[in-house]
C-alpha positions as CSV (number, residue, x, y, z in Angstrom):
1,T,-14.2,200.0,2.0
2,H,-15.2,196.6,-0.1
3,A,-18.9,195.7,-0.7
4,A,-19.3,192.7,0.5
5,A,-20.1,190.1,-2.5
6,S,-23.0,186.8,-1.4
7,V,-21.2,183.7,-2.3
8,L,-24.2,181.3,-1.7
9,E,-27.6,182.7,-0.2
10,A,-30.1,180.3,1.8
11,Y,-34.3,181.0,1.8
12,K,-35.9,179.2,4.0
13,T,-38.9,177.2,2.0
14,N,-41.4,176.8,4.2
15,P,-41.0,178.0,7.7
16,S,-42.6,174.6,9.9
17,T,-39.9,173.0,7.8
18,R,-36.3,172.3,8.3
19,S,-35.7,173.0,4.6
20,F,-33.4,175.8,2.0
21,E,-32.8,176.6,-1.3
22,V,-29.5,177.3,-1.9
23,H,-28.1,179.1,-4.2
24,G,-25.2,180.9,-5.7
25,A,-23.8,182.3,-9.0
26,R,-23.1,179.0,-10.4
27,Q,-24.9,176.7,-7.7
28,R,-28.4,175.1,-6.7
29,A,-29.2,173.0,-4.2
30,S,-31.8,171.6,-1.8
31,L,-31.2,171.1,2.2
32,R,-33.9,169.3,3.8
33,A,-34.1,166.9,7.0
34,V,-34.3,163.0,5.7
35,S,-37.9,162.8,7.6
36,A,-39.3,164.6,10.3
37,F,-37.9,162.9,13.7
38,G,-34.3,162.5,13.0
39,R,-31.6,164.7,12.7
40,S,-29.8,163.8,9.3
41,M,-29.7,166.2,6.4
42,E,-29.7,165.8,2.6
43,V,-28.2,168.2,0.5
44,S,-29.3,167.3,-3.1
45,G,-30.0,169.0,-6.4
46,P,-27.1,169.2,-10.1
47,G,-23.9,167.8,-8.7
48,Y,-25.3,167.2,-5.1
49,S,-25.8,164.4,-3.2
50,A,-24.6,164.5,0.0
51,R,-26.2,163.7,4.3
52,I,-25.2,165.4,7.1
53,E,-25.4,163.6,10.2
54,P,-24.7,163.6,13.9
55,A,-22.6,160.6,14.5
56,H,-24.8,159.0,17.1
57,A,-27.3,160.9,19.7
58,F,-25.0,161.5,22.6
59,T,-22.1,163.7,20.6
60,R,-21.5,166.6,18.5
61,R,-19.4,165.0,16.1
62,S,-20.5,164.4,12.5
63,T,-20.3,163.3,9.3
64,I,-20.5,164.7,5.9
65,T,-20.4,162.0,3.1
66,G,-21.7,161.5,-0.9
67,D,-20.4,163.2,-3.9
68,W,-20.6,166.9,-5.0
69,E,-19.0,169.9,-7.6
70,D,-18.3,172.3,-5.1
71,L,-17.2,172.1,-1.4
72,E,-18.2,175.4,-0.7
73,T,-21.9,174.8,-0.8
74,V,-21.4,171.7,1.4
75,L,-19.6,173.7,3.7
76,F,-22.8,176.4,4.3
77,A,-25.2,173.4,4.1
78,F,-23.7,172.4,6.8
79,W,-23.0,175.4,8.8
80,L,-27.6,175.6,7.5
81,T,-27.5,171.8,9.8
82,V,-25.5,173.0,12.6
83,T,-27.2,176.2,13.1
84,I,-30.5,174.1,12.7
85,W,-30.0,172.0,15.3
86,R,-28.5,174.4,18.5
87,R,-31.9,176.0,17.5
88,Q,-33.5,172.8,18.6
89,A,-30.9,172.3,21.5
90,S,-32.3,175.3,22.7
91,A,-35.8,175.7,22.7
92,A,-36.0,171.5,24.0
93,A,-33.8,173.3,27.0
94,S,-36.3,175.9,28.2
């Protein structure tokens, strides 16, 4: 058996906000909601300036734009963002 190694970890900075601190061996970035009401998220930190945004309100398509040093970190932030969006949709439906 192989021991699982963490590549990246995310910590929720505040339970009541949509924000995370993402840490890896060489990476450090923040993922935060751009506004309190929209779905757009921002990845920022040394070497990171990117946005994750839905194409429009009635689609599952989204875009990632900006600059980044490490694609792994941005893709992990995208996964966190999609998880947030799905939880919000589930909460709204119930």
